[in-house]
C-alpha positions as CSV (number, residue, x, y, z in Angstrom):
1,X,133.1,110.9,143.2
2,X,130.9,109.7,141.5
3,X,128.9,112.3,139.8
4,X,132.1,113.4,138.6
5,X,132.3,110.8,136.7
6,X,129.1,110.0,135.4
7,X,129.6,113.3,134.4
8,X,133.3,112.6,132.0
9,X,131.1,109.7,130.8
10,X,128.3,111.6,129.5
11,X,130.3,114.1,128.0
12,X,132.7,111.6,126.6
13,X,129.7,109.6,124.7
14,X,128.0,113.5,123.8
15,X,131.1,114.8,122.1
16,X,131.7,111.0,120.4
17,X,128.2,110.4,119.0
18,X,128.5,114.0,118.1
19,X,131.5,114.6,116.9
20,X,131.4,118.6,117.9
21,X,133.5,120.5,119.0
22,X,133.8,121.8,122.8
23,X,133.6,125.3,123.4
24,X,135.3,125.7,126.6
25,X,139.0,124.2,124.7
26,X,140.8,125.4,122.3
27,X,142.5,122.9,121.3
28,X,138.9,121.2,120.8
29,X,138.0,124.2,118.8
30,X,140.7,123.9,116.1
31,X,140.7,119.8,115.9
32,X,136.7,119.5,116.0
33,X,135.7,122.4,113.8
34,X,135.4,119.8,110.5
35,X,133.0,117.7,112.1
36,X,131.6,120.0,113.1
37,X,130.2,120.9,109.7
38,X,130.0,117.5,109.4
39,X,127.0,116.9,112.0
40,X,125.6,120.3,110.6
41,X,125.6,119.0,107.0
42,X,123.4,115.6,108.6
43,X,121.5,118.2,110.4
44,X,120.8,120.1,107.0
45,X,120.5,116.6,105.3
46,X,117.2,115.8,107.7
47,X,115.9,118.8,106.7
48,X,114.3,117.4,104.0
49,X,114.6,113.8,104.9
50,X,112.7,114.0,108.9
51,X,111.8,116.8,109.5
52,X,111.3,115.7,113.2
53,X,114.2,113.7,113.2
54,X,115.9,117.3,111.9
55,X,113.7,119.3,115.1
56,X,115.0,116.4,117.4
57,X,118.8,116.7,116.4
58,X,119.0,120.6,116.5
59,X,116.9,120.3,120.1
60,X,120.4,118.1,121.5
61,X,122.4,120.2,119.4
62,X,121.7,123.2,121.4
63,X,120.8,121.6,125.1
64,X,124.5,120.2,124.8
65,X,126.4,123.2,123.4
66,X,124.1,125.6,125.1
67,X,127.8,127.9,125.3
68,X,127.2,128.3,121.2
69,X,124.1,130.3,122.1
70,X,125.1,133.9,120.3
71,X,123.8,136.0,117.5
72,X,127.2,136.2,116.4
73,X,128.1,132.7,116.5
74,X,128.2,131.4,112.9
75,X,127.2,127.8,113.8
76,X,125.0,129.0,115.9
77,X,122.8,131.2,113.6
78,X,123.2,127.7,111.3
79,X,121.2,126.4,113.7
80,X,118.6,128.5,113.5
81,X,118.6,128.9,109.7
82,X,117.9,125.1,109.5
83,X,115.5,125.4,112.8
84,X,113.2,127.4,110.6
85,X,113.8,125.3,107.1
86,X,112.6,122.0,109.4
87,X,110.2,123.6,111.0
88,X,108.4,124.7,107.5
89,X,109.3,121.4,105.8
90,X,107.5,119.9,109.0
91,X,104.7,122.5,108.5
92,X,103.9,121.6,104.7
93,X,104.0,117.8,105.1
94,X,101.1,118.7,107.5
95,X,99.6,120.4,104.8
96,X,100.5,118.1,101.5
97,X,98.7,115.1,104.3
98,X,95.4,117.2,104.9
99,X,95.0,117.4,100.7
100,X,95.8,114.1,99.7
101,X,93.3,113.1,103.4
102,X,96.3,111.1,104.9
103,X,94.0,112.0,108.3
104,X,96.5,110.2,110.1
105,X,100.0,111.3,109.8
106,X,98.0,114.8,109.3
107,X,97.1,114.1,113.1
108,X,101.2,113.1,113.9
109,X,102.4,115.9,112.0
110,X,100.1,118.9,113.4
111,X,101.0,117.4,117.7
112,X,104.2,117.5,116.5
113,X,104.5,120.6,115.4
114,X,102.2,121.8,118.6
115,X,105.2,120.5,120.1
116,X,106.8,123.1,119.3
117,X,104.7,125.9,119.5
118,X,103.6,125.9,116.0
119,X,99.2,126.0,116.0
120,X,97.9,124.2,112.1
121,X,94.1,126.5,112.3
122,X,94.3,126.7,108.4
123,X,94.2,123.2,108.5
124,X,91.9,122.3,111.0
125,X,92.7,121.6,114.5
126,X,93.2,117.6,116.0
127,X,89.6,116.8,117.0
128,X,88.2,118.2,113.2
129,X,91.4,115.8,111.3
130,X,90.4,113.2,113.4
131,X,86.8,113.3,112.9
132,X,87.5,113.9,108.7
133,X,89.0,110.6,109.3
134,X,86.6,108.7,111.0
135,X,84.6,110.4,108.3
136,X,86.4,108.5,105.3
137,X,86.5,105.7,106.9
138,X,83.2,105.1,107.3
139,X,82.8,105.9,103.7
140,X,85.4,102.6,103.1
141,X,82.9,100.8,105.3
142,X,85.9,100.4,108.3
143,X,83.6,100.5,111.1
144,X,85.0,100.0,113.5
145,X,88.2,102.8,113.2
146,X,85.1,105.3,112.3
147,X,84.0,104.8,115.6
148,X,87.5,104.6,117.5
149,X,88.3,107.4,116.0
150,X,85.0,109.4,116.2
151,X,84.7,109.0,119.7
152,X,88.0,110.4,120.0
153,X,87.4,113.6,118.1
154,X,84.4,113.8,120.6
155,X,86.7,113.1,123.5
156,X,88.8,116.8,122.8
157,X,86.4,118.5,121.3
158,X,82.1,117.9,121.1
159,X,80.9,116.5,118.0
160,X,78.6,118.3,116.2
161,X,75.2,117.5,115.4
162,X,74.9,116.3,111.5
163,X,78.1,114.1,112.5
164,X,76.6,112.6,115.3
165,X,73.2,111.8,113.5
166,X,75.7,110.3,110.2
167,X,77.4,108.0,113.1
168,X,73.8,107.1,114.9
169,X,72.4,106.3,111.3
170,X,75.4,103.9,110.9
171,X,75.2,102.1,114.0
172,X,71.4,101.5,113.5
173,X,71.8,100.0,110.4
174,X,74.9,97.6,111.3
175,X,72.9,96.8,115.0
176,X,76.2,98.1,117.5
177,X,73.2,99.2,120.1
178,X,76.5,100.1,122.5
179,X,77.4,102.3,119.5
180,X,73.8,103.9,118.6
181,X,73.3,105.1,122.6
182,X,77.0,106.5,122.9
183,X,76.0,108.4,119.5
184,X,72.2,109.2,120.5
185,X,74.0,111.2,123.4
186,X,76.1,112.8,121.0
187,X,73.9,114.0,119.1
188,X,71.7,115.3,122.5
189,X,73.5,117.1,123.6
190,X,74.3,118.9,120.2
191,X,71.0,120.0,120.4
192,X,69.1,116.9,118.3
193,X,65.7,116.9,119.5
194,X,64.0,115.4,116.3
195,X,66.1,111.9,116.1
196,X,63.7,109.9,114.2
197,X,61.6,107.4,116.6
198,X,63.7,103.7,114.8
199,X,66.8,105.5,115.6
200,X,65.1,106.7,118.9
201,X,64.2,103.0,119.8
202,X,67.2,100.8,119.1
203,X,69.2,103.5,120.7
204,X,68.1,103.1,124.0
205,X,67.3,99.4,123.9
206,X,69.4,96.3,125.5
207,X,70.9,93.6,125.0
208,X,71.1,90.5,126.2
209,X,73.3,88.2,127.9
210,X,72.4,86.1,125.5
211,X,72.6,88.2,122.7
212,X,76.5,89.1,123.5
213,X,77.2,85.2,124.0
214,X,76.5,85.3,120.4
215,X,80.0,87.4,120.2
216,X,81.9,84.9,122.0
217,X,84.3,82.0,120.3
218,X,86.9,79.8,122.0
219,X,90.7,80.6,121.1
220,X,92.0,76.7,120.3
221,X,96.1,76.5,119.6
222,X,97.0,74.2,118.7
223,X,100.4,73.0,119.7
224,X,101.0,69.5,118.1
225,X,102.4,66.7,120.7
226,X,104.3,66.9,123.8
227,X,105.9,64.3,125.7
228,X,105.9,63.5,129.3
229,X,107.3,60.9,130.9
230,X,107.8,59.4,127.4
231,X,104.4,59.5,126.7
232,X,103.0,62.0,123.5
233,X,100.1,64.1,124.8
234,X,98.3,66.9,122.9
235,X,99.3,70.4,123.7
236,X,96.1,72.8,123.6
237,X,96.0,76.2,124.8
238,X,92.9,77.5,125.0
239,X,91.5,81.1,125.5
240,X,88.4,83.2,125.2
241,X,87.8,86.0,122.2
242,X,84.9,88.4,121.5
243,X,84.3,90.2,118.1
244,X,84.7,93.7,117.8
245,X,83.3,94.2,114.3
246,X,81.5,92.6,112.4
247,X,84.0,92.1,109.5
248,X,85.7,89.0,111.8
249,X,87.4,90.9,114.0
250,X,88.5,90.0,117.4
251,X,89.8,90.2,120.6
252,X,92.2,87.5,122.9
253,X,95.0,88.0,125.1
254,X,98.4,88.5,124.0
255,X,99.8,84.9,126.1
256,X,97.1,82.8,124.6
257,X,98.3,82.8,120.6
258,X,102.5,84.4,121.7
259,X,103.0,81.4,120.1
260,X,101.4,82.3,117.0
261,X,104.4,85.3,116.5
262,X,107.1,85.2,119.2
263,X,109.8,84.6,117.6
264,X,111.6,82.7,120.0
265,X,108.6,79.9,119.5
266,X,110.6,77.6,117.2
267,X,107.5,74.6,117.6
268,X,104.0,73.9,115.6
269,X,101.0,76.3,116.3
270,X,97.8,77.1,114.4
271,X,95.2,78.5,115.0
272,X,91.6,78.1,115.2
273,X,87.9,79.6,117.0
274,X,85.0,78.0,118.0
275,X,81.9,79.3,117.8
276,X,79.8,76.5,119.7
277,X,80.1,73.7,122.3
278,X,83.3,70.8,121.2
279,X,81.5,69.3,119.1
280,X,81.6,72.7,116.3
281,X,83.8,72.9,113.2
282,X,87.2,74.8,114.0
283,X,87.5,77.9,112.1
284,X,91.1,79.1,111.1
285,X,92.0,82.5,112.6
286,X,95.2,84.7,112.2
287,X,96.9,86.7,114.2
288,X,96.3,90.4,113.2
289,X,98.2,92.7,115.3
290,X,99.6,92.2,118.8
291,X,100.3,94.4,121.9
292,X,102.6,92.8,124.4
293,X,102.8,95.1,127.3
294,X,98.6,95.0,127.0
295,X,98.9,91.4,126.5
296,X,96.4,91.9,124.0
297,X,95.9,90.3,120.2
298,X,94.1,90.6,117.5
299,X,92.4,87.7,115.2
300,X,90.9,87.5,112.0
301,X,88.3,84.6,111.0
302,X,86.6,84.3,108.1
303,X,83.1,84.2,110.5
304,X,79.4,86.5,109.8
305,X,78.8,87.5,113.3
306,X,75.3,87.6,115.2
307,X,77.7,90.0,118.0
308,X,79.6,93.0,118.0
309,X,80.5,94.4,120.9
310,X,81.0,98.2,121.1
311,X,84.5,99.5,122.4
312,X,82.7,103.0,122.6
313,X,81.3,103.3,126.1
314,X,85.0,104.4,127.7
315,X,83.0,102.5,131.4
316,X,85.3,103.3,134.4
317,X,83.5,100.8,137.2
318,X,83.1,101.7,140.3
319,X,84.3,99.2,143.6
320,X,81.4,96.9,143.8
321,X,79.5,96.8,140.4
322,X,78.1,93.9,139.2
323,X,80.2,92.6,136.6
324,X,79.4,89.4,134.2
325,X,82.4,87.3,132.8
326,X,82.0,85.6,129.4
327,X,84.0,82.7,127.8
328,X,85.0,79.4,128.1
329,X,86.8,78.3,131.3
330,X,88.3,74.6,131.1
331,X,86.9,74.5,127.5
332,X,83.4,74.8,128.4
333,X,82.0,77.5,125.8
334,X,79.4,80.4,126.3
335,X,80.0,80.1,129.7
336,X,78.8,83.6,132.3
337,X,79.9,84.3,135.6
338,X,78.6,86.9,138.1
339,X,80.6,89.0,141.1
340,X,81.6,92.1,141.8
341,X,84.2,94.8,141.1
342,X,86.9,94.5,144.1
343,X,89.7,97.0,143.1
344,X,90.6,99.6,140.3
345,X,94.3,100.5,140.0
346,X,96.4,97.1,140.0
347,X,99.7,97.6,138.8
348,X,100.2,94.6,136.8
349,X,101.5,95.1,133.5
350,X,103.7,97.7,132.1
351,X,101.0,100.3,130.6
352,X,98.5,101.2,133.1
353,X,96.5,100.1,135.8
354,X,94.1,96.8,136.1
355,X,91.0,96.1,137.6
356,X,90.2,93.0,140.0
357,X,87.2,91.4,140.2
358,X,85.9,88.0,142.2
359,X,83.4,86.8,139.0
360,X,84.8,83.2,139.1
361,X,87.5,82.6,136.2
362,X,89.1,79.8,134.9
363,X,91.8,78.7,132.2
364,X,90.3,79.1,129.2
365,X,88.7,82.5,130.4
366,X,91.8,84.7,129.3
367,X,90.6,86.7,126.8
368,X,87.3,87.1,127.4
369,X,84.8,90.0,127.9
370,X,83.5,91.1,131.4
371,X,80.2,93.3,131.2
372,X,78.6,95.8,133.9
373,X,74.9,95.6,134.6
374,X,73.9,97.6,131.6
375,X,75.3,95.4,128.9
376,X,79.0,97.7,128.6
377,X,82.0,96.4,127.9
378,X,84.0,97.5,130.8
379,X,87.1,94.8,130.6
380,X,88.9,91.8,129.2
381,X,89.7,89.0,131.3
382,X,93.8,88.2,131.1
383,X,94.9,86.8,134.7
384,X,94.0,85.1,138.1
385,X,96.1,83.2,140.7
386,X,96.1,80.5,140.9
387,X,94.8,78.9,144.1
388,X,93.7,81.8,145.1
389,X,89.8,81.7,144.2
390,X,88.8,85.9,144.1
391,X,91.8,86.6,142.7
392,X,91.5,87.8,138.8
393,X,91.7,90.8,136.6
394,X,90.9,92.6,133.1
395,X,92.4,95.1,131.5
396,X,89.7,98.0,131.1
397,X,88.6,98.6,128.0
398,X,89.3,101.8,127.8
399,X,93.3,100.7,127.6
400,X,92.1,98.7,124.4
401,X,90.1,101.6,122.3
402,X,93.5,102.7,122.8
403,X,95.8,100.2,121.4
404,X,93.6,98.6,119.6
405,X,94.5,101.5,116.0
406,X,97.7,100.6,116.4
407,X,97.0,97.0,116.7
408,X,94.7,97.7,113.3
409,X,97.7,98.9,111.4
410,X,98.9,95.1,111.9
411,X,102.0,93.0,113.2
412,X,104.1,94.0,116.7
413,X,102.2,97.2,118.2
414,X,104.7,100.0,118.2
415,X,104.8,101.9,121.2
416,X,106.8,105.2,122.1
417,X,109.3,104.9,124.8
418,X,111.5,108.6,126.1
419,X,113.9,106.3,128.9
420,X,112.5,106.8,132.0
421,X,111.9,105.3,135.1
422,X,109.8,107.5,137.6
423,X,108.1,107.1,141.5
424,X,105.2,108.6,142.4
425,X,105.8,111.3,145.6
426,X,103.9,114.3,146.8
427,X,105.6,116.6,144.6
428,X,104.5,114.3,141.5
429,X,106.3,111.8,139.0
430,X,110.0,112.2,139.7
431,X,112.4,111.0,137.5
432,X,114.0,108.5,139.2
433,X,116.5,106.6,136.7
434,X,117.4,107.5,132.9
435,X,117.9,104.6,130.8
436,X,121.0,105.2,129.0
437,X,120.8,105.1,125.2
438,X,117.7,106.2,124.7
439,X,116.0,109.8,123.6
440,X,115.8,111.1,127.5
441,X,119.6,111.0,128.1
442,X,120.1,112.5,124.7
443,X,118.1,115.3,126.1
444,X,120.1,115.3,129.0
445,X,116.9,115.0,131.1
446,X,117.6,115.5,135.0
447,X,117.4,112.3,137.1
448,X,115.2,113.1,140.9
449,X,113.6,116.2,139.1
450,X,109.5,115.9,138.8
451,X,107.6,116.2,135.5
452,X,105.2,119.1,135.4
453,X,103.9,118.9,132.0
454,X,103.5,116.6,128.9
455,X,102.3,118.4,125.7
456,X,101.6,121.5,127.9
457,X,99.2,120.0,129.8
458,X,99.3,119.5,133.8
459,X,98.3,115.6,134.8
460,X,96.6,115.7,137.6
461,X,94.4,112.2,138.7
462,X,94.4,110.4,142.3
463,X,97.2,109.0,144.4
464,X,99.0,105.7,142.7
465,X,96.7,106.5,139.5
466,X,99.2,109.8,138.3
467,X,101.9,107.6,135.7
468,X,99.3,105.9,134.5
469,X,97.8,108.5,134.0
470,X,101.2,110.2,132.3
471,X,101.1,106.9,130.7
472,X,98.4,107.5,128.5
473,X,98.8,111.0,126.9
474,X,102.0,109.4,125.7
475,X,100.9,106.5,124.4
476,X,98.6,108.6,122.5
477,X,101.6,109.4,120.4
478,X,103.4,106.8,117.9
479,X,107.1,106.9,117.4
480,X,108.8,109.5,115.7
481,X,106.6,111.7,117.1
482,X,108.3,114.6,119.3
483,X,106.9,115.7,123.0
484,X,107.1,118.8,125.1
485,X,108.1,117.4,128.7
486,X,108.8,120.2,130.7
487,X,110.2,119.4,134.4
488,X,111.2,121.0,138.0
489,X,114.3,120.0,139.1
490,X,114.8,120.1,143.7
491,X,115.9,123.1,143.5
492,X,112.9,125.0,141.1
493,X,114.8,125.5,138.0
494,X,112.0,125.0,135.5
495,X,113.3,122.8,132.2
496,X,111.4,122.4,129.3
497,X,112.9,119.8,126.6
498,X,110.6,118.9,122.9
499,X,111.7,115.2,122.3
500,X,111.4,112.7,119.9
501,X,110.0,109.3,120.8
502,X,111.4,105.9,120.3
503,X,109.9,102.8,119.9
504,X,109.8,101.0,123.2
505,X,111.2,97.9,123.3
506,X,109.7,94.8,124.9
507,X,111.5,94.6,127.8
508,X,113.2,98.2,127.8
509,X,115.0,98.2,132.0
510,X,116.5,94.6,130.6
511,X,118.6,96.6,127.9
512,X,119.3,99.5,130.3
513,X,120.8,96.3,132.7
514,X,122.9,94.6,130.2
515,X,124.9,97.7,129.5
516,X,124.2,100.5,132.8
517,X,125.5,100.2,136.1
518,X,124.8,97.4,138.5
519,X,123.9,100.2,141.1
520,X,122.2,102.7,138.3
521,X,119.4,100.0,137.4
522,X,119.1,99.0,141.5
523,X,116.2,102.3,141.2
524,X,114.2,101.3,138.5
525,X,114.5,97.7,138.5
526,X,114.6,96.9,142.9
527,X,114.1,101.1,144.3
528,X,116.9,102.4,145.8
529,X,118.3,104.9,145.0
530,X,122.4,104.2,145.3
531,X,125.8,106.7,145.9
532,X,129.0,104.9,146.5
533,X,130.3,104.4,150.4
534,X,133.9,104.4,148.6
535,X,136.3,106.7,146.5
536,X,137.3,103.7,142.9
537,X,135.2,103.2,139.7
538,X,135.1,99.8,140.7
539,X,133.6,99.8,144.1
540,X,130.6,97.9,144.8
541,X,130.2,99.1,148.7
542,X,127.5,101.4,148.5
543,X,125.1,103.4,150.5
544,X,121.1,104.3,150.4
545,X,120.5,107.9,149.6
546,X,116.3,107.0,148.3
547,X,114.2,103.8,149.0
548,X,111.3,104.0,146.7
549,X,107.4,103.7,148.5
550,X,106.6,100.5,148.5
551,X,109.5,98.3,146.2
552,X,110.7,95.8,146.8
553,X,113.7,97.7,148.5
554,X,111.1,99.0,150.8
555,X,109.3,95.3,151.6
556,X,111.9,93.5,152.4
557,X,113.4,96.8,155.3
558,X,116.0,98.1,153.3
559,X,116.0,102.1,154.3
560,X,118.4,105.3,153.7
561,X,121.3,105.6,155.1
562,X,122.0,101.9,154.9
563,X,125.1,100.7,153.3
564,X,125.5,98.3,150.7
565,X,127.1,95.7,149.1
566,X,126.8,94.5,145.1
567,X,128.2,90.4,145.3
568,X,125.9,89.5,142.0
569,X,123.5,90.8,139.4
570,X,122.2,88.4,136.9
571,X,119.4,89.5,134.4
572,X,117.5,85.9,134.0
573,X,115.5,87.4,130.1
574,X,113.6,84.8,128.9
575,X,111.8,84.2,132.6
576,X,111.1,88.4,132.4
577,X,113.1,89.2,135.4
578,X,116.7,90.2,137.4
579,X,118.2,89.2,140.8
580,X,120.6,91.2,143.1
581,X,122.4,89.8,145.7
582,X,123.4,92.3,148.5
583,X,124.7,92.3,151.5
584,X,123.5,95.2,153.9
585,X,123.7,96.3,157.0
586,X,120.6,97.7,158.3
587,X,120.4,100.3,160.8
588,X,116.8,99.3,162.0
589,X,118.6,95.6,163.6
590,X,121.7,97.8,164.8
591,X,123.4,97.7,161.6
592,X,124.1,93.5,161.9
593,X,124.7,92.4,158.8
594,X,122.5,91.0,156.9
595,X,122.9,88.9,153.0
596,X,119.7,88.7,150.7
597,X,118.6,88.3,147.2
598,X,116.0,90.4,145.3
599,X,114.0,89.7,142.2
600,X,111.9,92.2,140.1
601,X,110.7,92.0,137.1
602,X,111.8,93.4,133.5
603,X,108.7,94.5,133.0
604,X,108.3,97.1,136.0
605,X,105.1,99.1,135.4
606,X,106.7,102.6,136.4
607,X,108.3,103.8,132.7
608,X,108.0,106.3,130.2
């Protein structure tokens, strides 16, 4: 009965949204034909204004009303005509972006074209366009942006010798030794054997820890006075930050500076950095951009740093590697502590995974750099578990490098969103939930299917790392780009979709929970897929069809075929979690009744 009801509601929403005629109902056909013409007219208008959005609407139209696919059907002919027009307009936009040297736009348009199978060899492939953009930024003295783009291009296709030497020379001139080492390696791989001695000597040298300390600052957020037990107490937030560009750009954690940009915060807030001890002057700073999902923020200050940390190494440490944490625990500036990498792949953020390490860190270390024994940046401190020594966590440096371009643009970093919640299984990344009002829902992505490829790439990763690997691919794109998604159903049917990404909200599952049914949101939040136990739209009794391994439901001992009644569901958005009160008869306990309250964080890391 649930399937029938859901099917009815889905069709109703689609018909209401598209105002298109039903091909299976002759009465609806005659009444809805004018609305269908209006929809096609809007698509036609979009082909000139926003061809990517036009293509997205065309693909949705074709997927929902696939029965009109007939060469003799006038609507189908019109749709194909508009698809050709939108594709050609997008191709012309990409060519214009190349002509005007708007390289970021050229790359974005090129990726969308590639998702629908249109090649752009005539204007240059993606790595060539990225490299051209890197050289333009270098000429504009945007060293950080130039180096990031050059590395990104190199990761797709090794850069040529001339380009490698160009960036090597610049890295030496601006005294960024780790960047110089990277471009020296690229030059040698490209056949460079006669690199000048000064470049060679500098690139093969090593920075000392005392050098690195000069590139680390104390972050000081003054929030005025707070009242406790009738007494006024200075309200301060302390953190750490490190320079990533000689122009005064620093990286810290979002949670350190959140009062500066959070619209919900209405109090006093002033941001400073300090480069020495407590007697050093406070230097005003401001927030340029932030990525709440990764707990990162980019700051700007008018200070000429003596040391800049490189983001080019892309080092993934190994368990047992020695690392150093540099920062200002409880305000004690320039503190260095050592330890080892304890574990990899911890899932504590919405996006990707994090590094666990045991170097001593305390309040005030947040936002400070983690470096390895070679002096390479491997992570950014963001959390520890209070009262449990040695359990500390860092955001991998490679994810900072991937997130930085969006933060440099200013404001809140825009992340793409498809609307999927996933579970890693032996078959791959299974789609356990499709959120309402999302690109995935509009394109009729099926729950229970497994993602096979993204943009034509079949993703492989070690156990537990598959979903972060998929996120890394999706997050290279921005909101409003087309992404090709190939899925396979349990019966083996392969479905290929081209979807336009939307902008990801801070808590996408919170948005979904506000509008979706309680039994459906139980899958992505609590890890249990439910089916109605009795017929009826308003039934609150369900049977557990599936329990996601490692989920909250799994941890409390719920298993398949357990009968469940949902008694209450609450969203505590300000605190970032949801509560579901249930009555369950566990078959493992002889079907004895048990009442429990399940909590779940709203920032699930298993979403795409």
